[in-house]
MOPAC internal coordinates of N, CA, C and O (Angstrom, degrees):
PM7 1SCF
backbone

  N    0.0000 0     0.00 0     0.00 0    0    0    0
  C    1.4449 1     0.00 0     0.00 0    1    0    0
  C    1.5300 1   108.13 1     0.00 0    2    1    0
  O    1.2310 1   121.12 1   -51.19 1    3    2    1
  N    1.3225 1   115.47 1   128.81 1    3    2    1
  C    1.4682 1   120.73 1  -179.08 1    5    3    2
  C    1.5237 1   110.36 1   -75.64 1    6    5    3
  O    1.2310 1   121.25 1   -32.91 1    7    6    5
  N    1.2851 1   115.21 1   147.09 1    7    6    5
  C    1.4592 1   120.11 1  -178.68 1    9    7    6
  C    1.5316 1   111.09 1   -68.13 1   10    9    7
  O    1.2310 1   120.33 1   153.74 1   11   10    9
  N    1.3401 1   116.98 1   -26.26 1   11   10    9
  C    1.4633 1   120.02 1   178.93 1   13   11   10
  C    1.5322 1   112.15 1   -73.03 1   14   13   11
  O    1.2310 1   120.03 1   169.80 1   15   14   13
  N    1.3241 1   117.55 1   -10.20 1   15   14   13
  C    1.4687 1   120.83 1   175.39 1   17   15   14
  C    1.5219 1   111.51 1   -75.00 1   18   17   15
  O    1.2310 1   120.39 1   164.24 1   19   18   17
  N    1.3137 1   116.87 1   -15.76 1   19   18   17
  C    1.4633 1   121.35 1   177.87 1   21   19   18
  C    1.5220 1   107.99 1   -76.87 1   22   21   19
  O    1.2310 1   120.56 1   -48.90 1   23   22   21
  N    1.3226 1   116.53 1   131.10 1   23   22   21
  C    1.4530 1   122.09 1  -179.33 1   25   23   22
  C    1.5321 1   109.94 1   -59.94 1   26   25   23
  O    1.2310 1   121.06 1   -50.84 1   27   26   25
  N    1.3358 1   115.59 1   129.16 1   27   26   25
  C    1.4586 1   120.12 1   177.75 1   29   27   26
  C    1.5222 1   114.26 1    94.50 1   30   29   27
  O    1.2310 1   120.16 1   179.65 1   31   30   29
  N    1.3278 1   117.30 1    -0.35 1   31   30   29
  C    1.4696 1   120.47 1   179.47 1   33   31   30
  C    1.5248 1   108.49 1  -112.09 1   34   33   31
  O    1.2310 1   121.33 1   -66.13 1   35   34   33
  N    1.3303 1   115.06 1   113.87 1   35   34   33
  C    1.4561 1   120.99 1   179.27 1   37   35   34
  C    1.5150 1   110.88 1  -112.55 1   38   37   35
  O    1.2310 1   120.38 1     5.73 1   39   38   37
  N    1.3216 1   116.88 1  -174.27 1   39   38   37
  C    1.4723 1   121.56 1  -177.12 1   41   39   38
  C    1.5306 1   114.01 1   -58.34 1   42   41   39
  O    1.2310 1   120.01 1   141.02 1   43   42   41
  N    1.3111 1   117.58 1   -38.98 1   43   42   41
  C    1.4755 1   119.81 1  -179.09 1   45   43   42
  C    1.5272 1   110.71 1   -67.46 1   46   45   43
  O    1.2310 1   120.93 1   139.17 1   47   46   45
  N    1.3183 1   115.84 1   -40.83 1   47   46   45
  C    1.4627 1   120.52 1  -178.57 1   49   47   46
  C    1.5217 1   111.30 1   -69.53 1   50   49   47
  O    1.2310 1   120.58 1   147.92 1   51   50   49
  N    1.3418 1   116.49 1   -32.08 1   51   50   49
  C    1.4702 1   120.42 1   179.74 1   53   51   50
  C    1.5275 1   110.48 1   -57.16 1   54   53   51
  O    1.2310 1   120.55 1   135.56 1   55   54   53
  N    1.3263 1   116.55 1   -44.44 1   55   54   53
  C    1.4624 1   120.93 1   180.00 1   57   55   54
  C    1.5145 1   112.31 1   -63.27 1   58   57   55
  O    1.2310 1   120.88 1   137.57 1   59   58   57
  N    1.3159 1   115.92 1   -42.43 1   59   58   57
  C    1.4743 1   120.48 1  -179.46 1   61   59   58
  C    1.5297 1   110.22 1   -65.37 1   62   61   59
  O    1.2310 1   120.84 1   136.39 1   63   62   61
  N    1.3564 1   115.99 1   -43.61 1   63   62   61
  C    1.4666 1   119.43 1   179.91 1   65   63   62
  C    1.5327 1   111.12 1   -65.88 1   66   65   63
  O    1.2310 1   120.63 1   142.44 1   67   66   65
  N    1.3373 1   116.40 1   -37.56 1   67   66   65
  C    1.4664 1   120.23 1   179.58 1   69   67   66
  C    1.5249 1   111.46 1   -62.20 1   70   69   67
  O    1.2310 1   120.64 1   143.53 1   71   70   69
  N    1.3336 1   116.38 1   -36.47 1   71   70   69
  C    1.4650 1   120.58 1   177.33 1   73   71   70
  C    1.5314 1   111.29 1   -62.53 1   74   73   71
  O    1.2310 1   120.59 1   155.96 1   75   74   73
  N    1.3223 1   116.48 1   -24.04 1   75   74   73
  C    1.4629 1   121.57 1  -179.44 1   77   75   74
  C    1.5247 1   112.24 1  -103.38 1   78   77   75
  O    1.2310 1   120.77 1  -165.26 1   79   78   77
  N    1.3357 1   116.13 1    14.74 1   79   78   77
  C    1.4642 1   120.63 1   174.15 1   81   79   78
  C    1.5240 1   115.43 1    82.99 1   82   81   79
  O    1.2310 1   119.61 1  -167.31 1   83   82   81
  N    1.3085 1   118.35 1    12.69 1   83   82   81
  C    1.4700 1   121.87 1   179.17 1   85   83   82
  C    1.5241 1   107.04 1  -107.75 1   86   85   83
  O    1.2310 1   120.92 1   -72.38 1   87   86   85
  N    1.3451 1   115.84 1   107.62 1   87   86   85
  C    1.4593 1   120.27 1  -173.13 1   89   87   86
  C    1.5236 1   114.97 1  -118.58 1   90   89   87
  O    1.2310 1   119.61 1   173.47 1   91   90   89
  N    1.3097 1   118.35 1    -6.53 1   91   90   89
  C    1.4630 1   120.20 1  -179.11 1   93   91   90
  C    1.5252 1   109.84 1  -142.06 1   94   93   91
  O    1.2310 1   121.29 1    -9.81 1   95   94   93
  N    1.3327 1   115.13 1   170.19 1   95   94   93
  C    1.4623 1   120.02 1   177.86 1   97   95   94
  C    1.5233 1   109.83 1   -64.72 1   98   97   95
  O    1.2310 1   120.47 1   145.29 1   99   98   97
  N    1.3327 1   116.71 1   -34.71 1   99   98   97
  C    1.4628 1   120.79 1   178.62 1  101   99   98
  C    1.5261 1   110.55 1   -66.17 1  102  101   99
  O    1.2310 1   120.42 1   139.00 1  103  102  101
  N    1.3339 1   116.80 1   -41.00 1  103  102  101
  C    1.4702 1   120.43 1   176.91 1  105  103  102
  C    1.5274 1   110.03 1   -61.36 1  106  105  103
  O    1.2310 1   121.12 1   138.49 1  107  106  105
  N    1.3126 1   115.46 1   -41.51 1  107  106  105
  C    1.4577 1   120.53 1  -178.69 1  109  107  106
  C    1.5237 1   111.24 1   -66.31 1  110  109  107
  O    1.2310 1   120.62 1   138.35 1  111  110  109
  N    1.3304 1   116.43 1   -41.65 1  111  110  109
  C    1.4655 1   120.78 1   179.31 1  113  111  110
  C    1.5227 1   111.24 1   -65.47 1  114  113  111
  O    1.2310 1   120.51 1   147.48 1  115  114  113
  N    1.3386 1   116.64 1   -32.52 1  115  114  113
  C    1.4626 1   121.19 1  -178.01 1  117  115  114
  C    1.5299 1   112.77 1   -85.32 1  118  117  115
  O    1.2310 1   120.04 1   169.19 1  119  118  117
  N    1.3185 1   117.54 1   -10.81 1  119  118  117
  C    1.4593 1   121.81 1  -178.17 1  121  119  118
  C    1.5321 1   110.91 1   -71.07 1  122  121  119
  O    1.2310 1   121.34 1   -36.52 1  123  122  121
  N    1.3110 1   115.04 1   143.48 1  123  122  121
  C    1.4733 1   119.20 1   177.54 1  125  123  122
  C    1.5232 1   109.26 1   -81.13 1  126  125  123
  O    1.2310 1   121.53 1   -23.63 1  127  126  125
  N    1.2876 1   114.69 1   156.37 1  127  126  125
  C    1.4605 1   121.22 1   178.58 1  129  127  126
  C    1.5275 1   110.45 1   -60.96 1  130  129  127
  O    1.2310 1   120.69 1   138.67 1  131  130  129
  N    1.3238 1   116.29 1   -41.33 1  131  130  129
  C    1.4676 1   121.27 1  -179.21 1  133  131  130
  C    1.5302 1   111.29 1   -61.22 1  134  133  131
  O    1.2310 1   120.40 1   139.89 1  135  134  133
  N    1.3287 1   116.84 1   -40.11 1  135  134  133
  C    1.4634 1   119.96 1  -179.80 1  137  135  134
  C    1.5248 1   110.88 1   -70.33 1  138  137  135
  O    1.2310 1   120.19 1   138.50 1  139  138  137
  N    1.3252 1   117.24 1   -41.50 1  139  138  137
  C    1.4640 1   120.23 1  -176.53 1  141  139  138
  C    1.5249 1   111.68 1   -69.65 1  142  141  139
  O    1.2310 1   120.00 1   149.35 1  143  142  141
  N    1.3047 1   117.61 1   -30.65 1  143  142  141
  C    1.4675 1   120.90 1   177.92 1  145  143  142
  C    1.5228 1   111.16 1   -64.24 1  146  145  143
  O    1.2310 1   119.83 1   152.00 1  147  146  145
  N    1.3378 1   117.93 1   -28.00 1  147  146  145
  C    1.4683 1   120.78 1   179.93 1  149  147  146
  C    1.5288 1   112.29 1   -74.69 1  150  149  147
  O    1.2310 1   120.20 1   166.23 1  151  150  149
  N    1.3202 1   117.22 1   -13.77 1  151  150  149
  C    1.4674 1   121.09 1   179.20 1  153  151  150
  C    1.5294 1   108.44 1   -77.62 1  154  153  151
  O    1.2310 1   119.98 1   -49.32 1  155  154  153
  N    1.3430 1   117.64 1   130.68 1  155  154  153
  C    1.4667 1   120.31 1   180.00 1  157  155  154
  C    1.5370 1   111.34 1   -57.98 1  158  157  155
  O    1.2310 1   121.03 1   -44.66 1  159  158  157
  N    1.3190 1   115.64 1   135.34 1  159  158  157
  C    1.4597 1   120.48 1   178.75 1  161  159  158
  C    1.5124 1   114.22 1    93.87 1  162  161  159
  O    1.2310 1   120.31 1   179.02 1  163  162  161
  N    1.3439 1   117.00 1    -0.98 1  163  162  161
  C    1.4601 1   120.40 1  -179.66 1  165  163  162
  C    1.5273 1   110.84 1  -114.84 1  166  165  163
  O    1.2310 1   121.72 1   -70.96 1  167  166  165
  N    1.3116 1   114.31 1   109.04 1  167  166  165
  C    1.4644 1   119.27 1   173.00 1  169  167  166
  C    1.5296 1   107.27 1   -81.98 1  170  169  167
  O    1.2310 1   120.55 1    -5.86 1  171  170  169
  N    1.2867 1   116.55 1   174.14 1  171  170  169
  C    1.4694 1   120.36 1   178.56 1  173  171  170
  C    1.5331 1   110.11 1   -59.62 1  174  173  171
  O    1.2310 1   120.84 1   135.40 1  175  174  173
  N    1.3224 1   116.01 1   -44.60 1  175  174  173
  C    1.4617 1   121.60 1  -177.99 1  177  175  174
  C    1.5312 1   111.52 1   -64.24 1  178  177  175
  O    1.2310 1   120.71 1   132.79 1  179  178  177
  N    1.3348 1   116.24 1   -47.21 1  179  178  177
  C    1.4632 1   119.97 1   179.98 1  181  179  178
  C    1.5213 1   110.69 1   -64.04 1  182  181  179
  O    1.2310 1   120.31 1   138.30 1  183  182  181
  N    1.3234 1   117.01 1   -41.70 1  183  182  181
  C    1.4640 1   121.06 1  -179.98 1  185  183  182
  C    1.5271 1   110.34 1   -61.21 1  186  185  183
  O    1.2310 1   120.30 1   135.31 1  187  186  185
  N    1.3218 1   117.04 1   -44.69 1  187  186  185
  C    1.4670 1   120.48 1   178.87 1  189  187  186
  C    1.5290 1   110.89 1   -60.52 1  190  189  187
  O    1.2310 1   121.00 1   134.62 1  191  190  189
  N    1.3215 1   115.69 1   -45.38 1  191  190  189
  C    1.4602 1   120.34 1  -177.25 1  193  191  190
  C    1.5238 1   111.63 1   -65.84 1  194  193  191
  O    1.2310 1   120.01 1   136.98 1  195  194  193
  N    1.3192 1   117.58 1   -43.02 1  195  194  193
  C    1.4638 1   121.36 1  -178.03 1  197  195  194
  C    1.5281 1   110.68 1   -66.53 1  198  197  195
  O    1.2310 1   120.19 1   138.26 1  199  198  197
  N    1.3188 1   117.23 1   -41.74 1  199  198  197
  C    1.4694 1   120.54 1   177.65 1  201  199  198
  C    1.5281 1   109.36 1   -62.66 1  202  201  199
  O    1.2310 1   120.69 1   136.04 1  203  202  201
  N    1.3214 1   116.28 1   -43.96 1  203  202  201
  C    1.4591 1   121.25 1   179.28 1  205  203  202
  C    1.5436 1   110.70 1   -60.66 1  206  205  203
  O    1.2310 1   120.61 1   134.98 1  207  206  205
  N    1.3374 1   116.43 1   -45.02 1  207  206  205
  C    1.4614 1   120.99 1  -179.99 1  209  207  206
  C    1.5307 1   112.19 1   -65.99 1  210  209  207
  O    1.2310 1   120.57 1   142.62 1  211  210  209
  N    1.3241 1   116.52 1   -37.38 1  211  210  209
  C    1.4679 1   120.51 1   178.81 1  213  211  210
  C    1.5252 1   110.31 1   -65.39 1  214  213  211
  O    1.2310 1   120.32 1   137.44 1  215  214  213
  N    1.3258 1   116.99 1   -42.56 1  215  214  213
  C    1.4697 1   120.85 1   178.51 1  217  215  214
  C    1.5245 1   110.70 1   -64.49 1  218  217  215
  O    1.2310 1   120.49 1   138.29 1  219  218  217
  N    1.3313 1   116.67 1   -41.71 1  219  218  217
  C    1.4653 1   120.87 1   179.21 1  221  219  218
  C    1.5285 1   110.77 1   -63.94 1  222  221  219
  O    1.2310 1   120.91 1   140.03 1  223  222  221
  N    1.3174 1   115.86 1   -39.97 1  223  222  221
  C    1.4623 1   120.33 1   179.41 1  225  223  222
  C    1.5218 1   110.71 1   -63.60 1  226  225  223
  O    1.2310 1   120.74 1   136.60 1  227  226  225
  N    1.3258 1   116.20 1   -43.40 1  227  226  225
  C    1.4611 1   119.62 1   179.19 1  229  227  226
  C    1.5255 1   111.20 1   -65.53 1  230  229  227
  O    1.2310 1   119.66 1   142.72 1  231  230  229
  N    1.3232 1   118.26 1   -37.28 1  231  230  229
  C    1.4656 1   121.29 1   178.01 1  233  231  230
  C    1.5231 1   111.06 1   -63.51 1  234  233  231
  O    1.2310 1   120.72 1   136.50 1  235  234  233
  N    1.3234 1   116.22 1   -43.50 1  235  234  233
  C    1.4646 1   119.24 1  -177.46 1  237  235  234
  C    1.5204 1   111.86 1   -69.06 1  238  237  235
  O    1.2310 1   120.00 1   145.81 1  239  238  237
  N    1.3207 1   117.61 1   -34.19 1  239  238  237
  C    1.4602 1   119.05 1   179.74 1  241  239  238
  C    1.5186 1   111.22 1   -74.61 1  242  241  239
  O    1.2310 1   119.93 1   147.53 1  243  242  241
  N    1.3288 1   117.74 1   -32.47 1  243  242  241
  C    1.4642 1   120.44 1   178.19 1  245  243  242
  C    1.5171 1   110.95 1   -72.28 1  246  245  243
  O    1.2310 1   120.22 1   143.43 1  247  246  245
  N    1.3463 1   117.18 1   -36.57 1  247  246  245
  C    1.4577 1   120.31 1  -177.21 1  249  247  246
  C    1.5142 1   112.66 1   -82.18 1  250  249  247
  O    1.2310 1   120.41 1   162.82 1  251  250  249
  N    1.3150 1   116.81 1   -17.18 1  251  250  249
  C    1.4659 1   119.02 1   179.93 1  253  251  250
  C    1.5243 1   109.50 1   -69.55 1  254  253  251
  O    1.2310 1   121.41 1   -49.36 1  255  254  253
  N    1.3164 1   114.91 1   130.64 1  255  254  253
  C    1.4658 1   119.29 1  -179.65 1  257  255  254
  C    1.5168 1   109.46 1   -83.91 1  258  257  255
  O    1.2310 1   120.94 1   -38.91 1  259  258  257
  N    1.3111 1   115.81 1   141.09 1  259  258  257
  C    1.4634 1   117.54 1   177.05 1  261  259  258
  C    1.5272 1   109.32 1   -68.56 1  262  261  259
  O    1.2310 1   120.83 1   -42.35 1  263  262  261
  N    1.3021 1   116.03 1   137.65 1  263  262  261
  C    1.4557 1   120.45 1   179.83 1  265  263  262
  C    1.5123 1   109.72 1  -103.73 1  266  265  263
  O    1.2310 1   121.42 1   -31.50 1  267  266  265
  N    1.3194 1   114.88 1   148.50 1  267  266  265
  C    1.4587 1   119.72 1   178.82 1  269  267  266
  C    1.5204 1   108.69 1   -71.04 1  270  269  267
  O    1.2310 1   120.71 1   -37.00 1  271  270  269
  N    1.3035 1   116.25 1   143.00 1  271  270  269
  C    1.4531 1   120.27 1   178.83 1  273  271  270
  C    1.5195 1   109.01 1   -74.70 1  274  273  271
  O    1.2310 1   120.86 1   -43.89 1  275  274  273
  N    1.2938 1   115.95 1   136.11 1  275  274  273
  C    1.4499 1   120.74 1   177.93 1  277  275  274
  C    1.5185 1   109.10 1   -88.61 1  278  277  275
  O    1.2310 1   121.44 1   -49.10 1  279  278  277
  N    1.3139 1   114.85 1   130.90 1  279  278  277
  C    1.4540 1   120.41 1   177.76 1  281  279  278
  C    1.5188 1   107.11 1   -92.00 1  282  281  279
  O    1.2310 1   120.01 1   -52.03 1  283  282  281
  N    1.3145 1   117.59 1   127.97 1  283  282  281
  C    1.4507 1   118.86 1  -178.96 1  285  283  282
  C    1.5245 1   111.09 1   -63.28 1  286  285  283
  O    1.2310 1   120.70 1   -41.40 1  287  286  285
  N    1.3123 1   116.27 1   138.60 1  287  286  285
  C    1.4601 1   121.25 1  -179.40 1  289  287  286
  C    1.5165 1   109.64 1   -71.19 1  290  289  287
  O    1.2310 1   121.52 1   -31.14 1  291  290  289
  N    1.3179 1   114.69 1   148.86 1  291  290  289
  C    1.4561 1   118.81 1   177.81 1  293  291  290
  C    1.5182 1   108.74 1   -72.74 1  294  293  291
  O    1.2310 1   121.25 1   -32.25 1  295  294  293
  N    1.3139 1   115.21 1   147.75 1  295  294  293
  C    1.4504 1   118.91 1   179.78 1  297  295  294
  C    1.5175 1   109.63 1   -75.07 1  298  297  295
  O    1.2310 1   121.58 1   -49.07 1  299  298  297
  N    1.3009 1   114.58 1   130.93 1  299  298  297
  C    1.4612 1   120.21 1   176.81 1  301  299  298
  C    1.5213 1   108.09 1   -97.48 1  302  301  299
  O    1.2310 1   120.81 1    -5.13 1  303  302  301
  N    1.2998 1   116.05 1   174.87 1  303  302  301
  C    1.4585 1   119.87 1   179.48 1  305  303  302
  C    1.5279 1   110.66 1   -60.43 1  306  305  303
  O    1.2310 1   120.67 1   142.57 1  307  306  305
  N    1.3396 1   116.32 1   -37.43 1  307  306  305
  C    1.4629 1   120.32 1  -179.37 1  309  307  306
  C    1.5289 1   111.09 1   -65.03 1  310  309  307
  O    1.2310 1   120.07 1   139.26 1  311  310  309
  N    1.3256 1   117.47 1   -40.74 1  311  310  309
  C    1.4686 1   119.87 1  -179.64 1  313  311  310
  C    1.5157 1   110.41 1   -70.86 1  314  313  311
  O    1.2310 1   120.41 1   141.70 1  315  314  313
  N    1.3012 1   116.82 1   -38.30 1  315  314  313
  C    1.4606 1   119.36 1   178.62 1  317  315  314
  C    1.5135 1   109.99 1   -63.07 1  318  317  315
  O    1.2310 1   120.72 1   140.08 1  319  318  317
  N    1.3209 1   116.23 1   -39.92 1  319  318  317
  C    1.4476 1   120.30 1  -179.89 1  321  319  318
  C    1.5261 1   110.75 1   -65.20 1  322  321  319
  O    1.2310 1   120.52 1   140.42 1  323  322  321
  N    1.3238 1   116.62 1   -39.58 1  323  322  321
  C    1.4609 1   120.82 1   178.43 1  325  323  322
  C    1.5165 1   110.40 1   -59.86 1  326  325  323
  O    1.2310 1   121.22 1   131.96 1  327  326  325
  N    1.3229 1   115.27 1   -48.04 1  327  326  325
  C    1.4567 1   117.59 1  -177.91 1  329  327  326
  C    1.5168 1   110.67 1   -64.77 1  330  329  327
  O    1.2310 1   120.29 1   149.05 1  331  330  329
  N    1.3173 1   117.05 1   -30.95 1  331  330  329
  C    1.4634 1   120.41 1   176.63 1  333  331  330
  C    1.5125 1   111.21 1   -66.03 1  334  333  331
  O    1.2310 1   120.45 1   139.04 1  335  334  333
  N    1.3387 1   116.75 1   -40.96 1  335  334  333
  C    1.4630 1   121.01 1   178.55 1  337  335  334
  C    1.5128 1   110.56 1   -65.44 1  338  337  335
  O    1.2310 1   121.08 1   139.97 1  339  338  337
  N    1.3309 1   115.53 1   -40.03 1  339  338  337
  C    1.4645 1   119.26 1   179.08 1  341  339  338
  C    1.5223 1   110.68 1   -63.34 1  342  341  339
  O    1.2310 1   121.17 1   139.63 1  343  342  341
  N    1.3240 1   115.36 1   -40.37 1  343  342  341
  C    1.4590 1   119.70 1  -179.69 1  345  343  342
  C    1.5285 1   110.19 1   -64.10 1  346  345  343
  O    1.2310 1   120.27 1   137.98 1  347  346  345
  N    1.3368 1   117.08 1   -42.02 1  347  346  345
  C    1.4617 1   121.02 1   179.39 1  349  347  346
  C    1.5236 1   110.36 1   -64.36 1  350  349  347
  O    1.2310 1   121.08 1   139.11 1  351  350  349
  N    1.3296 1   115.53 1   -40.89 1  351  350  349
  C    1.4667 1   119.63 1  -179.86 1  353  351  350
  C    1.5302 1   110.24 1   -64.32 1  354  353  351
  O    1.2310 1   120.85 1   139.48 1  355  354  353
  N    1.3277 1   115.98 1   -40.52 1  355  354  353
  C    1.4638 1   119.37 1   179.27 1  357  355  354
  C    1.5319 1   110.56 1   -62.74 1  358  357  355
  O    1.2310 1   120.45 1   138.31 1  359  358  357
  N    1.3285 1   116.74 1   -41.69 1  359  358  357
  C    1.4635 1   120.21 1   178.16 1  361  359  358
  C    1.5221 1   110.42 1   -63.39 1  362  361  359
  O    1.2310 1   121.30 1   137.57 1  363  362  361
  N    1.3251 1   115.12 1   -42.43 1  363  362  361
  C    1.4590 1   120.48 1  -179.31 1  365  363  362
  C    1.5286 1   110.15 1   -62.86 1  366  365  363
  O    1.2310 1   120.89 1   138.22 1  367  366  365
  N    1.3330 1   115.91 1   -41.78 1  367  366  365
  C    1.4576 1   120.22 1   178.46 1  369  367  366
  C    1.5203 1   111.64 1   -62.46 1  370  369  367
  O    1.2310 1   120.85 1   140.23 1  371  370  369
  N    1.3320 1   115.99 1   -39.77 1  371  370  369
  C    1.4589 1   119.95 1   178.98 1  373  371  370
  C    1.5220 1   110.46 1   -62.63 1  374  373  371
  O    1.2310 1   121.36 1   135.81 1  375  374  373
  N    1.3485 1   115.00 1   -44.19 1  375  374  373
  C    1.4594 1   119.04 1  -179.68 1  377  375  374
  C    1.5189 1   111.07 1   -62.31 1  378  377  375
  O    1.2310 1   120.69 1   136.70 1  379  378  377
  N    1.3267 1   116.28 1   -43.30 1  379  378  377
  C    1.4667 1   118.74 1  -179.28 1  381  379  378
  C    1.5279 1   110.50 1   -65.89 1  382  381  379
  O    1.2310 1   120.20 1   145.38 1  383  382  381
  N    1.3337 1   117.23 1   -34.62 1  383  382  381
  C    1.4637 1   120.24 1   176.32 1  385  383  382
  C    1.5287 1   110.52 1   -63.35 1  386  385  383
  O    1.2310 1   120.89 1   137.91 1  387  386  385
  N    1.3415 1   115.90 1   -42.09 1  387  386  385
  C    1.4639 1   119.71 1   179.33 1  389  387  386
  C    1.5216 1   110.51 1   -64.12 1  390  389  387
  O    1.2310 1   120.60 1   138.54 1  391  390  389
  N    1.3426 1   116.46 1   -41.46 1  391  390  389
  C    1.4587 1   120.26 1   179.49 1  393  391  390
  C    1.5152 1   110.32 1   -62.65 1  394  393  391
  O    1.2310 1   120.96 1   136.50 1  395  394  393
  N    1.3239 1   115.77 1   -43.50 1  395  394  393
  C    1.4657 1   120.48 1  -179.75 1  397  395  394
  C    1.5213 1   110.14 1   -61.79 1  398  397  395
  O    1.2310 1   120.85 1   136.65 1  399  398  397
  N    1.3337 1   115.98 1   -43.35 1  399  398  397
  C    1.4615 1   119.86 1  -179.99 1  401  399  398
  C    1.5235 1   110.53 1   -63.95 1  402  401  399
  O    1.2310 1   120.51 1   136.79 1  403  402  401
  N    1.3335 1   116.63 1   -43.21 1  403  402  401
  C    1.4615 1   118.96 1  -178.41 1  405  403  402
  C    1.5262 1   110.85 1   -67.67 1  406  405  403
  O    1.2310 1   119.86 1   145.03 1  407  406  405
  N    1.3318 1   117.87 1   -34.97 1  407  406  405
  C    1.4638 1   120.50 1   176.47 1  409  407  406
  C    1.5174 1   110.78 1   -63.99 1  410  409  407
  O    1.2310 1   120.84 1   137.83 1  411  410  409
  N    1.3304 1   116.01 1   -42.17 1  411  410  409
  C    1.4585 1   120.00 1   178.49 1  413  411  410
  C    1.5231 1   110.95 1   -63.12 1  414  413  411
  O    1.2310 1   120.61 1   138.76 1  415  414  413
  N    1.3483 1   116.44 1   -41.24 1  415  414  413
  C    1.4588 1   120.24 1   179.15 1  417  415  414
  C    1.5219 1   110.75 1   -64.00 1  418  417  415
  O    1.2310 1   120.72 1   137.39 1  419  418  417
  N    1.3412 1   116.22 1   -42.61 1  419  418  417
  C    1.4599 1   120.15 1   178.26 1  421  419  418
  C    1.5183 1   111.22 1   -59.91 1  422  421  419
  O    1.2310 1   120.77 1   137.43 1  423  422  421
  N    1.3200 1   116.13 1   -42.57 1  423  422  421
  C    1.4538 1   121.43 1   179.96 1  425  423  422
  C    1.5308 1   110.60 1   -62.94 1  426  425  423
  O    1.2310 1   120.80 1   138.18 1  427  426  425
  N    1.3310 1   116.08 1   -41.82 1  427  426  425
  C    1.4660 1   120.36 1   178.54 1  429  427  426
  C    1.5268 1   111.02 1   -62.76 1  430  429  427
  O    1.2310 1   121.31 1   138.30 1  431  430  429
  N    1.3362 1   115.11 1   -41.70 1  431  430  429
  C    1.4682 1   119.55 1  -179.67 1  433  431  430
  C    1.5251 1   110.82 1   -63.16 1  434  433  431
  O    1.2310 1   120.85 1   137.89 1  435  434  433
  N    1.3487 1   115.98 1   -42.11 1  435  434  433
  C    1.4598 1   120.13 1   179.29 1  437  435  434
  C    1.5174 1   110.59 1   -62.51 1  438  437  435
  O    1.2310 1   120.70 1   136.97 1  439  438  437
  N    1.3119 1   116.26 1   -43.03 1  439  438  437
  C    1.4615 1   120.80 1   179.26 1  441  439  438
  C    1.5167 1   110.07 1   -63.33 1  442  441  439
  O    1.2310 1   120.63 1   139.43 1  443  442  441
  N    1.3305 1   116.40 1   -40.57 1  443  442  441
  C    1.4640 1   120.31 1   179.99 1  445  443  442
  C    1.5308 1   110.21 1   -65.05 1  446  445  443
  O    1.2310 1   120.03 1   136.98 1  447  446  445
  N    1.3384 1   117.55 1   -43.02 1  447  446  445
  C    1.4641 1   121.11 1   179.08 1  449  447  446
  C    1.5225 1   110.12 1   -63.10 1  450  449  447
  O    1.2310 1   120.74 1   137.22 1  451  450  449
  N    1.3190 1   116.20 1   -42.78 1  451  450  449
  C    1.4580 1   121.09 1  -178.83 1  453  451  450
  C    1.5244 1   110.79 1   -62.56 1  454  453  451
  O    1.2310 1   121.20 1   137.42 1  455  454  453
  N    1.3404 1   115.31 1   -42.58 1  455  454  453
  C    1.4657 1   118.26 1   179.63 1  457  455  454
  C    1.5197 1   111.24 1   -66.33 1  458  457  455
  O    1.2310 1   119.84 1   145.89 1  459  458  457
  N    1.3306 1   117.92 1   -34.11 1  459  458  457
  C    1.4643 1   121.17 1   176.82 1  461  459  458
  C    1.5207 1   110.34 1   -65.34 1  462  461  459
  O    1.2310 1   120.71 1   136.65 1  463  462  461
  N    1.3418 1   116.24 1   -43.35 1  463  462  461
  C    1.4516 1   120.86 1   178.89 1  465  463  462
  C    1.5160 1   110.39 1   -62.18 1  466  465  463
  O    1.2310 1   120.78 1   137.30 1  467  466  465
  N    1.3289 1   116.11 1   -42.70 1  467  466  465
  C    1.4599 1   121.09 1   179.16 1  469  467  466
  C    1.5243 1   111.26 1   -60.58 1  470  469  467
  O    1.2310 1   120.83 1   138.07 1  471  470  469
  N    1.3225 1   116.02 1   -41.93 1  471  470  469
  C    1.4623 1   120.59 1   179.86 1  473  471  470
  C    1.5335 1   110.30 1   -64.26 1  474  473  471
  O    1.2310 1   120.78 1   138.03 1  475  474  473
  N    1.3412 1   116.11 1   -41.97 1  475  474  473
  C    1.4766 1   120.16 1  -179.88 1  477  475  474
  C    1.5257 1   110.63 1   -64.67 1  478  477  475
  O    1.2310 1   120.94 1   137.11 1  479  478  477
  N    1.3361 1   115.81 1   -42.89 1  479  478  477
  C    1.4635 1   119.13 1  -178.34 1  481  479  478
  C    1.5272 1   111.15 1   -67.35 1  482  481  479
  O    1.2310 1   119.59 1   149.55 1  483  482  481
  N    1.3091 1   118.38 1   -30.45 1  483  482  481
  C    1.4659 1   122.04 1   177.88 1  485  483  482
  C    1.5262 1   110.76 1   -70.38 1  486  485  483
  O    1.2310 1   120.40 1   146.31 1  487  486  485
  N    1.3511 1   116.85 1   -33.69 1  487  486  485
  C    1.4685 1   120.88 1  -179.01 1  489  487  486
  C    1.5112 1   110.81 1   -69.00 1  490  489  487
  O    1.2310 1   119.36 1   148.24 1  491  490  489
  N    1.3137 1   118.83 1   -31.76 1  491  490  489
  C    1.4679 1   122.42 1  -177.02 1  493  491  490
  C    1.4583 1   110.45 1   -74.60 1  494  493  491
  O    1.2310 1   120.10 1   180.00 1  495  494  493

């Protein structure tokens, strides 16, 4: 178990703890409060909390049961066909998005031309 898995221990703290001989979550859980308080950056409260969190982390990893690895199922003709339909739908959606965008642009251009014409007619 990595020491950074303990809540409240980041990369900067890892270096400081390593200088004091604490290199793993197990080392941290086994450390006394008096020793951890001597480490720069650890108040009594923080030291208590970090030791508590390290012990809790070790308990949860020991009690967790190993799970069997799932082997991905081979693709059948039905699954391949599904993914093909999804791919076609995605392409179709992209095309419709492009059409929608181009329609909006055309509409903007028409409005811009109309406003230009209106301005010219007002000047006359």
